[in-house]
C-alpha positions in Angstrom: 125.3 113.1 87.3 134.7 113.4 86.8 138.7 113.1 85.7 142.6 113.7 85.8 145.4 111.0 86.0 144.2 107.8 87.4 144.9 107.6 91.2 146.9 104.6 92.5 144.3 103.4 94.9 141.2 102.0 93.3 138.6 99.8 94.9 138.0 101.9 97.9 134.2 101.9 97.4 132.1 98.9 97.7 128.6 98.2 98.9 125.3 96.5 98.5 121.9 97.3 97.1 118.9 97.3 99.4 115.2 97.7 98.6 113.2 99.5 101.2 109.6 98.7 102.2 108.3 101.4 99.9 110.2 99.9 96.9 113.0 102.4 96.9 116.3 101.0 95.7 119.2 102.2 97.8 122.9 101.7 97.4 124.7 101.6 100.7 128.4 102.1 100.0 131.3 101.9 102.3 135.0 102.3 101.9 136.9 99.0 101.6 140.6 99.7 101.3 142.6 102.2 103.2 144.6 104.6 101.0 148.3 104.4 101.0 148.5 107.8 102.6 146.4 108.9 105.6 148.4 111.7 107.0 145.2 113.7 107.6 143.2 110.9 109.1 140.8 108.2 107.9 137.4 108.8 106.3 134.5 106.4 106.4 131.7 107.0 103.8 128.2 105.6 103.6 126.1 106.4 100.5 122.3 106.3 100.4 120.1 106.8 97.4 120.5 106.7 93.7 123.3 105.8 91.3 124.1 109.5 91.0 124.9 109.6 94.7 127.1 106.5 94.3 128.9 108.3 91.5 129.3 111.4 93.7 130.9 109.2 96.4 133.6 108.3 93.9 134.3 112.0 93.4 134.3 112.6 97.1 136.9 109.8 97.6 139.1 111.3 94.9 139.0 114.7 96.4 139.9 113.5 99.9 142.7 111.0 98.8 144.2 113.8 96.7 144.4 115.9 99.9 146.1 113.1 102.0 143.2 111.4 103.7 143.0 107.6 103.9 139.8 105.5 104.0 138.6 102.8 106.3 135.8 100.2 106.1 135.2 100.4 109.9 133.3 103.4 111.3 134.9 103.0 114.7 138.4 103.5 113.2 137.4 106.7 111.4 138.4 110.3 112.1 135.7 111.5 109.8 132.3 109.9 109.0 130.3 111.1 106.0 126.8 110.1 105.1 126.1 110.9 101.5 122.3 111.3 101.5 119.1 111.3 99.5 116.1 113.6 99.9 113.8 112.3 97.3 111.3 110.9 99.9 110.8 111.4 103.6 111.6 107.7 104.2 115.1 108.3 102.8 115.7 111.2 105.2 114.4 109.2 108.2 117.0 106.6 107.5 119.7 109.2 107.9 118.2 110.5 111.1 118.2 107.0 112.5 121.8 106.4 111.4 122.9 109.6 113.1 121.3 108.4 116.3 123.3 105.2 116.0 126.6 107.1 115.6 126.2 109.0 118.9 128.1 106.3 120.7 131.1 106.7 118.5 131.0 110.5 119.1 130.9 110.0 122.8 133.9 107.7 122.7 135.8 110.0 120.4 134.8 113.7 120.8 137.2 114.7 118.0 135.3 112.6 115.5 133.9 114.7 112.7 130.5 113.7 111.4 129.2 115.1 108.2 126.1 115.0 106.1 126.6 115.4 102.4 124.4 115.5 99.3 120.7 116.3 98.8 119.5 116.1 102.4 122.3 118.5 103.4 121.3 120.9 100.6 117.6 120.7 101.4 117.8 121.2 105.2 120.9 123.5 105.3 121.6 125.0 108.7 118.4 123.4 110.1 120.2 120.1 110.1 122.7 121.4 112.7 119.8 122.4 114.9 118.0 119.1 114.6 121.0 116.9 114.8 123.5 118.3 117.3 125.9 115.4 116.4 126.5 116.8 112.9 129.7 118.9 112.5 129.7 119.5 108.8 127.3 119.7 105.9 128.0 120.0 102.2 125.7 120.0 99.2 126.3 118.2 95.9 128.3 121.1 94.3 130.6 121.6 97.3 132.7 118.4 97.4 135.9 120.3 96.3 135.7 122.2 99.6 135.5 119.1 101.9 139.1 119.2 103.0 138.7 122.8 104.2 135.4 122.0 105.8 136.9 119.1 107.7 139.7 121.3 108.9 137.2 123.9 110.1 135.1 121.3 111.9 138.2 119.9 113.6 138.5 123.3 115.4 135.1 122.8 117.0 133.1 125.0 114.6 130.2 124.0 112.5 131.2 123.9 108.8 128.9 124.2 105.9 128.9 124.8 102.1 125.6 124.4 100.4 126.3 126.7 97.4 124.7 125.5 94.2 126.8 126.1 91.1 125.8 126.9 87.6 129.0 125.4 86.2 130.3 122.6 88.5 130.4 119.2 86.8 133.6 117.8 88.4 134.8 117.1 84.9 138.5 117.4 85.9 138.3 115.0 88.8 139.0 111.3 88.2 136.6 109.3 90.4 138.1 106.6 92.6 136.1 103.6 91.5 135.9 100.1 93.0 137.3 97.4 90.8 134.6 95.5 89.0 132.7 94.9 85.8 130.5 98.0 85.6 131.1 101.7 86.2 128.8 104.7 86.5 129.7 107.9 84.6 127.8 111.2 85.3 127.4 113.1 82.1 125.4 116.0 83.6 124.2 117.5 86.8 121.1 119.1 88.0 117.6 119.3 86.6 115.4 121.9 84.9 112.2 120.0 84.7 110.5 121.2 87.9 108.1 118.4 88.4 105.8 119.6 91.2 106.5 116.7 93.5 110.3 116.6 93.1 113.0 118.2 95.3 115.9 117.5 93.0 116.0 120.9 91.2 116.3 122.5 94.7 119.0 120.1 95.9 121.1 119.6 92.7 120.5 122.9 91.0 120.2 123.8 87.4 121.0 121.5 84.6 124.5 121.6 83.1 126.4 119.1 80.9 130.0 117.9 81.0 132.1 118.4 77.8 131.7 115.5 75.4 135.5 115.3 75.0 136.1 114.7 78.7 133.4 112.0 78.8 134.8 110.1 75.8 138.3 110.3 77.3 137.0 108.8 80.5 135.1 106.1 78.7 138.4 105.2 76.9 140.2 105.2 80.3 137.5 102.9 81.8 137.8 100.6 78.8 141.6 100.4 79.3 141.1 99.7 83.0 139.0 96.6 82.1 135.5 97.7 82.7 133.0 95.8 80.6 129.9 98.0 81.0 129.3 101.7 81.6 126.1 103.4 82.7 125.8 107.1 81.7 124.0 109.0 84.4 121.9 112.2 84.5 118.6 113.4 86.0 117.4 113.7 82.4 120.1 112.3 80.0 118.0 113.1 77.0 118.5 116.8 77.5 122.3 116.4 77.5 124.0 119.1 75.3 127.6 120.0 75.1 127.1 123.7 74.2 130.7 124.1 72.9 130.7 121.2 70.5 126.8 121.0 70.1 127.0 117.2 70.7 123.6 116.1 72.0 122.8 112.8 73.8 122.2 110.7 70.7 125.5 111.8 69.2 127.2 111.2 72.5 125.8 107.7 72.7 127.0 107.0 69.1 130.5 108.3 69.8 130.6 106.4 73.1 129.7 103.2 71.4 132.7 103.5 69.1 135.3 103.7 71.9 135.2 100.0 72.4 132.5 98.2 70.4 132.7 95.3 72.9 131.9 97.4 75.9 128.2 97.7 76.8 126.8 101.2 77.2 123.6 101.9 79.2 122.0 105.1 80.4 119.5 106.4 83.0 117.3 108.3 83.5 115.2 109.4 80.6 112.3 111.9 80.5 109.4 111.1 78.2 109.2 114.6 76.8 112.8 114.6 75.5 113.5 111.0 74.4 114.1 111.3 70.7 113.7 109.2 67.6 117.3 110.0 66.8 118.4 108.3 70.0 116.4 105.2 69.3 117.8 105.0 65.8 121.3 105.1 67.2 120.5 102.4 69.7 119.1 100.2 66.9 122.3 100.8 64.8 125.0 100.2 67.4 125.0 96.7 68.9 126.8 97.6 72.1 124.2 100.2 73.1 122.0 98.1 75.4 118.4 97.6 74.5 116.9 98.7 77.7 115.2 102.0 78.6 114.1 103.3 82.0 111.3 105.7 81.1 109.5 107.1 84.2 105.8 107.8 83.7 104.8 108.5 87.3 101.0 108.2 86.6 98.7 106.9 83.9 96.3 109.8 84.3 96.8 112.9 82.1 95.0 114.9 84.8 97.5 113.8 87.4 100.5 114.2 85.0 99.4 117.9 84.4 99.3 118.4 88.2 102.7 116.9 88.5 104.0 119.3 85.8 105.4 116.4 83.8 105.0 118.2 80.5 103.6 115.1 78.8 100.2 113.4 78.6 99.3 109.7 78.8 98.8 109.8 75.0 102.1 111.5 74.4 103.9 108.9 76.6 102.2 106.0 74.8 103.3 107.5 71.4 106.9 107.4 72.6 106.5 103.8 73.7 105.1 102.9 70.4 108.0 104.5 68.6 110.5 102.6 70.8 108.8 99.3 70.2 108.5 99.8 66.4 112.3 100.5 66.1 113.5 98.3 68.9 111.1 95.5 69.3 113.5 93.6 71.6 113.9 96.6 73.9 113.1 96.0 77.6 111.3 98.8 79.5 111.0 99.9 83.1 109.4 102.8 84.8 108.7 104.8 88.0 105.2 105.1 89.4 104.0 107.4 92.2 100.7 106.5 93.7 98.5 108.6 95.9 99.6 112.0 94.5 97.5 115.0 95.5 93.8 114.6 94.5 94.3 111.2 92.8 91.0 109.5 92.4 90.1 105.8 91.9 89.6 106.6 88.2 93.1 108.1 88.0 94.5 105.0 89.8 92.6 102.8 87.3 94.3 104.6 84.4 97.7 103.8 85.9 96.8 100.1 86.2 95.6 100.1 82.6 98.8 101.8 81.4 100.9 99.1 83.1 98.9 96.5 81.2 99.2 98.3 77.9 103.0 99.0 78.0 104.0 95.8 79.8 107.2 96.9 81.5 109.8 94.4 82.6 109.7 95.9 86.0 108.6 99.1 87.8 109.8 101.1 90.8 106.7 102.0 92.7 106.3 104.6 95.5 103.7 106.2 97.7 103.6 109.9 97.3 105.7 111.6 100.0 105.3 115.4 100.3 108.6 117.1 100.2 108.9 120.6 101.8 109.1 123.6 99.6 108.2 121.8 96.4 105.4 123.3 94.3 103.1 120.4 95.2 103.7 121.0 98.9 103.0 124.7 98.5 99.9 124.5 96.3 98.2 121.1 96.7 96.9 119.4 99.8 98.2 115.8 100.4 94.6 114.6 100.6 94.8 110.9 99.7 94.5 108.9 103.0 97.6 106.7 103.8 95.6 103.5 103.8 94.2 104.3 100.4 97.8 105.0 99.1 99.0 101.7 100.6 96.1 99.7 99.0 96.7 101.3 95.6 100.4 100.6 95.8 99.7 97.0 96.6 97.4 96.8 93.5 100.0 98.3 91.3 102.7 95.9 92.6 100.4 93.0 92.0 99.6 93.9 88.4 103.3 94.6 87.6 104.4 91.4 89.3 102.0 89.4 87.0 103.3 91.2 83.9 107.0 90.7 84.9 106.3 87.0 85.6 104.6 86.6 82.2 107.5 88.3 80.3 110.1 86.2 82.1 108.3 82.9 81.5 108.0 83.7 77.8 111.8 83.7 77.7 112.2 80.1 78.9 114.1 78.1 76.3 115.8 81.2 74.7 119.5 81.8 74.8 121.0 85.2 75.8 124.5 86.7 76.1 125.0 87.4 79.8 127.7 89.6 81.2 128.8 87.9 84.5 128.9 90.5 87.3 130.0 88.1 90.1 128.7 85.4 92.4 125.0 85.0 93.1 124.1 86.4 96.5 122.7 83.1 97.6 125.5 80.8 96.4 129.1 81.0 95.5 128.4 78.0 93.2 126.2 80.2 91.0 127.0 83.2 88.7 124.9 86.3 88.5 124.8 88.4 85.4 122.7 90.6 83.1 121.5 90.3 79.6 121.7 93.2 77.2 118.1 94.0 78.2 119.1 94.4 81.8 117.5 91.2 82.9 119.1 89.4 85.9 120.2 85.9 85.2 121.5 83.3 87.7 123.2 80.1 86.5 125.5 77.4 87.8 129.2 77.7 87.3 130.1 75.4 84.5 133.1 73.1 84.3 134.7 75.3 81.7 136.5 78.4 83.1 134.6 81.7 83.3 135.0 84.7 85.5 133.4 88.0 86.3 133.5 90.2 83.2 133.1 87.4 80.7 130.1 87.3 78.4 128.7 83.8 78.1 125.7 82.3 76.3 123.0 81.2 78.8 119.9 79.2 78.1 116.9 80.2 80.3 115.4 77.1 81.9 113.2 78.7 84.6 111.9 82.1 85.6 110.4 84.1 88.4 109.0 87.7 88.3 112.4 89.0 89.3 115.0 86.6 88.1 115.8 84.3 85.2 117.4 81.0 86.0 119.6 79.4 83.3 122.3 77.1 82.3 125.4 77.8 80.3 124.8 77.0 76.6 127.2 75.3 74.4 
């Protein structure tokens, strides 16, 4: 949670992944190549949050380039600065407020500079964002990106411009995203969410669930294959509930058809909801070799009492049944999850159940978060945020410690084994080392061998050492 003829300027989006103190993974993206035409000025974009936001930035870039805007990788050269935002936790929004303070100097030097806040934070705060941040000229929600050229023109007259309308139909299926050149691509297959977890703001910032037509998705996968991408990740707030109502293609069938487009291209997906992940999907994953054997399956808590309060629509027992089904059909499948600690009324017994679930499932890794009350969610309206912050922090530390030990044990058990690794590029620490991923989404770093290899190649790598986060290897003969 995109398409038309491929635009001439690719590679205008690049960036880096960051991990905040609370464990939140953030992709900060900036434009990296100016478009050939910039008759309407230059736009600089920073993207914060999830892969869905990164995918949205590619749509935003396509819309703006199609209307004659250029891009720049330097905020001080921009006529328009956009922050594409996340609202999932308070920490994510505080980063945006801080960034807006940092941009005040540019606004003073160039009063005509248009500064806009896009995405989930804009949708959540609406006009209150104008009141809190005087520097902001423009706001647009996730369903309003087609209107950005008109909003910019309005803001350039000195007026505040906003569009936070949530659509029941918008999927951007006819817009070709402007992607950076590389090995992997994200592809949004649906938008919105109907699950209404009590802690989550997403249904209010991204609207109701709707799926893109399967035919447009398969066409785009073919185009990405032709452009040289080696791996595609299908995105949705809950991909398992994907359904093309016209063709009746569900997610399992979509995955099967996607795997046939190019049997050598890896296909991944995220995110799954435990209540909807199906045996049919797991059977398809077992049958098709290019469907990656990795599933991110957020559980949030190991306590059925807390899960009910979170309105997750599954119990601990139901979740473990799904895990057992996956492991029986895909024994090599790697697993990851999301955990929220310190949710309303969580007791030490509830916390202990989360720790025991980690030990029972044995995830490769987990994204762990302290509960952050989000305004207007059901939890904020009905449940007091009554777990002290020091207790939340201590429980988070205990969860991280347990998961780190499990990750370390899993990785050390892989020493001596050989995996096919898709090279993504240079290691962050050394240009003499490659970084890539296994089919199971495990990160592998290994020396560049004498024989030629390059980003996008799949090479056999023997694991010789391991940490809780990374596998270290050498290229196998």
